[in-house]
Phi, psi and omega in degrees: 000129178264170181274114184301133175077357182270310182259337183268348180067045183302140185297322182301313180298317181297317180296321181294318178299317181298318181292322186280325181101123181298323182301321180299314180296322181297335181271354180289136172291156183305317186297325178290323178297318180295319178298321177293325176297320179298334177266010175069042172268103185292334179291327175295322178294322177299322179291322176298317178299313180299321186285324190246351183302313180301320179295319181292320178300317179294312184295308182292326178299334178278346181262332185256170186272317190241153175299326180297316178295321179298314179299316179299317183293319180299316178299317181297322179299313181292326175297317180293322176301314178299316183288327188253009184304324180292345180269350181290120186253003177061026174287333172234176179290159178299320182296323177295317176300319180293318178299321180295317176298316182297319179297317179296319179295318179300317177298316180300316181295317179300314182291322180291320181275349182057046179247025180298126183291157177292136182264164177289155173302152182300134177250123188291157177297327179297318179292320180294328183285342183279126179059045186300315184296315179296319181297315181295316180298317179296318180297316181297314181295321178296320180294317181295318181292325187255017190307317185260009188270157176295327179299317179297318180299318178295319180296316177300326181293341179275348182276166176293163180302318182294315178299315182297319180300313183296317181294318180294315181296319186280311188269321186266319176271345175060040173284152176276173185300319182298317180294319180294321177301321179295314182292313184276352180055057178216163180281166180298313178299320179295318179299315181302316181293314181295322180290321177300314182290326177295320177298319181294319179293326176296319177302315179300316181296316180296320179296318179296318180291322177296323178294322179293321179294326183286341182290000000 
């Protein structure tokens, strides 16, 4: 089931928005929009799409391989929001709930399309434990310098789905630890450990790619 008037541009929804005024909808808090979606107000869903589509395209595009998969996933996320709006309990923010749906959809698309990227060889805990502070600092600085670069996108693509999700949420989407724990469904201590190791693996990937470019 799709969201009526959201993707098809139904005339009724457009007329209703015109009568009501776009400015009014823009001032609605997310939670009110979700409640209206639960009551099948398609104009509220249209406002959610307008508000979050650019963020979702950016976020999911960093998790998936192809633009086609990204487009499919973004549509699927909004369909799920429409279908599940009545289940939103406001225990977390709407954006955190949306990120969690988006992460699940991205995984589903990857598995369905069988486009899961090749991962790096296993790096032992002993290697990760050596020079942790230097490794983390280097990884952070490399990520900041290369944030918008094609090299970073390729490096992220070599990591596991879980590592890539954490790095994108923390560094590129700039979510706080509590929000990431909600999206990734893990405790704070587990998140700290997983994020540290993901940074280290990203450093390894960037170093390898830089070495290949230098050849």
